[in-house]
N, C-alpha and C positions, 0 to 999 in steps of 0.2 A: 436516396444517398447513391447516387453514379457508381459506378467503378474508378473514374476519373478523378472523382473530389473523395473518396476513399483513399485513392491513392496518395493525398497532400495529408491524410490522416496517419497513416498506418507507421511512421517513425515516431511521432508525437505517443502514440498506442503502446508501441514498444517497449518505448522508455517508461510510461506510467505519468507521462507526463499530461493527456488528455482528459477534457472534465467536463462535465452538465452534459448539454442539449448534443456537442458533437459526440462524446463519448457513448453516447445511448444508443446515437443514430449507427455510429461503424458499427459497434457491437450488432446491430440488429444487421446493417447489412453484411456481416461477417456469416451469421448465420441462414441469410441466405445467396449466399454468394461462394461457390468452394473455389473457385481461383481466388478470388482475393484472402479468404481465411488461408489457401495456401502460402501464398507470398506471405501473409502474415505470420506463420509458421516458420518458416525457409530464414525471415528477417531476423527473429527473436533467436532461434537457435544461432545465427552467425553471429551476432552482437553476444550471446551468451559467449559464444566459444572464441572473441574476439578478449571478451574481459577478463574470462578467467587466464588468458597465458600473456596479456600484458603488462610491465610490470604496473606500479602504482605508485606512482611520483609525486613528492609532499607538495602543494603552492607554496612558493615564496611568501614571507608573509609580510614584505612589503608590498608586493600584489596583493593580497587578501585586501590590506588596509587602504589602497587604493581603490580598487573595485566597493570596495562598502561605503567610502567616502563618494566616490562618485554616485552611486546609489541615492544614497543619502541629500544628497543637494542636488539631486534631479530634480529641474520643475515641472508643476503636475504637467498632463497634456492636457491641451485648449479644449475647451464645452464645444462641442458642435450639435448641440441638440438643438432643434426648431420647433420646439412643440409648440410656438407662437401662429405658428403658419396652419396648425392644426386644434381648434379648440374643443372640437367632441372627442378630439381623441384624446386629450389631457389626462381628466378623470381614469379613462383604464389604465393611460400610462402610470398614473400615481399609484393604484391597486397592485398596475403589475410590480412596481420598484420597492414595494412593501414586502410584496411576499418574498421576493429576491433580498430585501434586506438578511426577514425574519428567517431565511434558509441558511447564507452566508455567514449568517450569525453564529444559526446550529452547528455550523461545519466548524467555524472557527476558533470554536471550543475546544475542539476536539486536537490535542496533539499531533504532532505532525506524524509521527512513529504510527499513529492509531488508522491515520486517513491514509495512508500509504497503504496499511496491511489490509483494510479493508478494500479499497479500490485494484486490490489484486487480487483478494479474496473470490470480488463479484465478478472479475474481469474473465475472458477466453482464450487467456494468453496461454499457450503449449506448454511443460514443465520442460527443465532442459534435461533431468533425468527422472526415469519412470520405472518405479522398482516398487515391489509390494515389501521388502526389507528394508525399515528402518536402517540397519545397519549399512548396509549398502549405499542408500540417499545419503546417511550422514559420511561415509564415506567419501561420497562423489564431490562435496563440496573442500577435501581434503588440500593445501594449496591455491585454494579458489579464493577462499577470504582466513582472514590471520585469526583464524580461534577456531575451535574444536567445534561443532555441529552437534548441539544434543537433544535427541526427537525424545515428544514424552510415551515415557515407558510402555512397554506393550502389554504390561500388566495392567495397563488404565481401560484395556478394552479397544483399544487403534491399530488399523493397519495403516503403513502410510503407502500412498500413490505414485509420489515423485517431489522434483525437489528442483527449485529456479532460484537463480541470485538476481539481485533486486539494487538496481542504482538508489542509495538513500544518502540526501546528503551528500559530503565531497567522497563516502566510501560504499563498499560493498556490503551487503545484510543476504543471508538466505533465509528464503523461503519455503518450507516443507508442506505441500499437502498431503492429508491424513483425512481416514473415514470410520467411523466409528462402526462399530458390529450393527447397530440397530440402525447404520444406514446417514448417519450427519455430516456431513461435510465440515473437515475441523484444518485449519493451517496455521503455522508457527511460522514467525519471523523472528529471526537471532538478529542480532549485529553489536557491536561494540561502540561506545560512544562515552568521554568523560564528561560530556557536556550534559547538565542536568536541566531539563526544558522546564522554566520555572514560568513561563508566560499562560498555561494553563491549570484553571483549578477543578478538579476532578474529583467526586466523592468517592474514596478507596475501601476495601474490605481488605480485612487480615486474613491469608489465607496460608496456614502452615509457615509461620515468620515473615511470608513476605508480602506487601505494601502492594497491591494491585488496583489500580485503574478502571475501573469497568464503565464501558458505553454500550448503547444499544441503538443503532437505527437504523431502518428502512430494512429489517425482519434478520438482521445478524447481530452478535454483539463481540466485543475485543476485550482480553481484560491485559494488560500492559504493567510489565513489572520489572524487577533486576534481578534476578536468580542468586543463588547462593555463588556462584561461578563470576560474579562481574557484570554478566552478560547481559545484555535488556533482551527482553523478550516480549512477542506481541501474542496472546492466541485469540483468533477470529473462527470464530463457528455460529451455521443459522440457527446454533439453540440458543435459548433465552440467556438470559444475564443468568438469573440462579443455578441454570443447569451447567451453564459453562463455568461456575464458580466451582461446582460441583466436580467438576473433570479437570480444576486444574489443582482443585484439594489433591484429588487420587492419581494425576499424573507427574506434579512438579513439589519437591519436599526442599526446604532449605536448609 
């Protein structure tokens, strides 16, 4: 990827909307290009500052319904495949398509909050605030989100590294990055949402009275649950699912 192409992907990456091959290629470019990496960090901090100071306005219900109706009634885009011109290529396309369906189906079984948390956990985006004190990180979110941010107890053997504001659906979520004494990376995404995601059925584990949905994917595990304070939490780590559940038991209590 060249710098000119990377520049077109920067805003989508910072907003958490870049995915797939483009996401992987852009992250690889950031590791190789200091200039693009600096521009990306600057843009991320700028957008975070703007989000933190702008008033949040409710979308009028009438406008929301019109948008949803328009999306639902929009005709599907016309097919432009011309595989008939390339008969030798068709079997390869069928195999690639089957693999894509498998990968997309696996991804789509994950709730949206877990997808967002894992995508941010794997990204190289800088934190909006950098601090080793969990109390200081939690304080930074005050006034920027509409709820108090509760980080895992320091007694659980973790220290904070920083925090970031994340756009999630039509609101802002808090994302806190941590590290265990043994060197494992952890992150917790916190948001307030009254809508229960009923589109996904995942195995649940009861931990300290919390019904956690646990997912493992590409070397990372996430546990999504509703805390005793009514907020939604997604705990993500490079730990395996069992180890993450053990940490959840030590860090959060109903």
